[in-house]
C-alpha positions as CSV (number, residue, x, y, z in Angstrom):
1,M,120.3,83.6,85.3
2,D,117.2,85.8,86.4
3,R,115.9,88.2,83.7
4,E,115.7,91.7,84.6
5,I,112.3,93.3,85.5
6,S,111.4,96.6,85.0
7,S,111.0,98.7,87.8
8,I,107.5,99.4,87.0
9,I,105.2,96.9,85.2
10,S,101.4,97.2,84.1
11,A,98.4,94.8,83.9
12,I,95.1,95.2,82.2
13,A,91.8,94.5,84.5
14,I,88.8,93.7,82.5
15,L,85.7,94.6,84.8
16,K,82.5,92.6,84.9
17,S,80.1,94.3,82.7
18,K,76.7,95.6,83.5
19,T,74.9,93.0,81.0
20,G,77.0,90.1,81.8
21,L,78.8,89.9,78.4
22,S,82.4,89.7,78.5
23,L,85.0,91.8,77.0
24,A,87.6,88.7,77.2
25,R,85.0,86.2,75.7
26,A,83.1,88.3,73.4
27,E,81.3,85.8,70.7
28,I,80.0,89.0,68.9
29,A,82.2,92.0,67.1
30,I,82.6,94.9,69.7
31,T,81.6,97.9,68.0
32,A,80.5,101.6,68.8
33,E,77.0,100.6,68.6
34,N,77.0,97.7,71.3
35,I,80.2,99.1,73.4
36,E,77.8,100.1,76.2
37,E,76.9,96.4,76.8
38,F,80.5,95.8,77.6
39,K,80.8,98.4,80.1
40,P,80.8,97.9,83.7
41,T,78.4,99.9,86.2
42,Q,79.9,103.0,87.3
43,E,79.8,101.5,90.9
44,T,81.9,98.6,89.8
45,M,84.1,100.8,88.2
46,T,84.4,103.1,91.2
47,R,84.9,100.2,93.7
48,A,87.3,98.6,91.7
49,I,89.7,101.7,91.2
50,Q,89.2,102.5,95.1
51,R,90.2,98.9,96.2
52,L,93.1,98.7,93.9
53,Q,94.5,102.1,95.1
54,E,94.1,100.8,98.4
55,L,96.3,98.0,97.7
56,G,98.9,100.5,96.4
57,F,98.4,100.2,92.5
58,D,98.5,103.2,90.4
59,V,95.1,102.8,88.2
60,Q,94.1,104.2,85.0
61,P,90.5,103.7,83.9
62,S,89.2,103.5,80.5
63,A,85.7,102.7,79.4
64,V,85.8,99.1,79.8
65,T,89.1,98.4,81.5
66,L,91.7,99.6,84.1
67,T,95.3,99.4,83.8
68,L,97.2,99.0,86.9
69,Q,100.8,99.8,87.4
70,S,103.1,99.2,90.3
71,K,106.5,97.6,91.3
72,P,106.6,93.8,90.5
73,A,106.5,93.3,94.1
74,L,103.3,94.4,94.6
75,F,101.9,92.3,91.9
76,E,103.6,89.3,93.5
77,D,102.4,90.0,97.0
78,V,98.6,90.7,95.8
79,F,98.2,87.9,93.4
80,K,100.4,85.5,94.6
81,V,102.7,85.1,91.6
82,K,106.6,85.2,90.8
83,L,107.5,87.5,88.0
């Protein structure tokens, strides 16, 4: 039996930081003092939002990540996955 999938799902995208440090693989504690090192450039943020919206995602930015929301079919089509 297939499990039921919500009509809208979400995912978090971690963008490339301006320093090259990865939020996903941080080897140092992320603090208020060093958070700037993990932030993407404004250009990276703008381009990512624009492209994801063009693909049909609802995009909510934060300081270092993007939250993507859409129907499961869009995620499956864009990311070539089966949910």
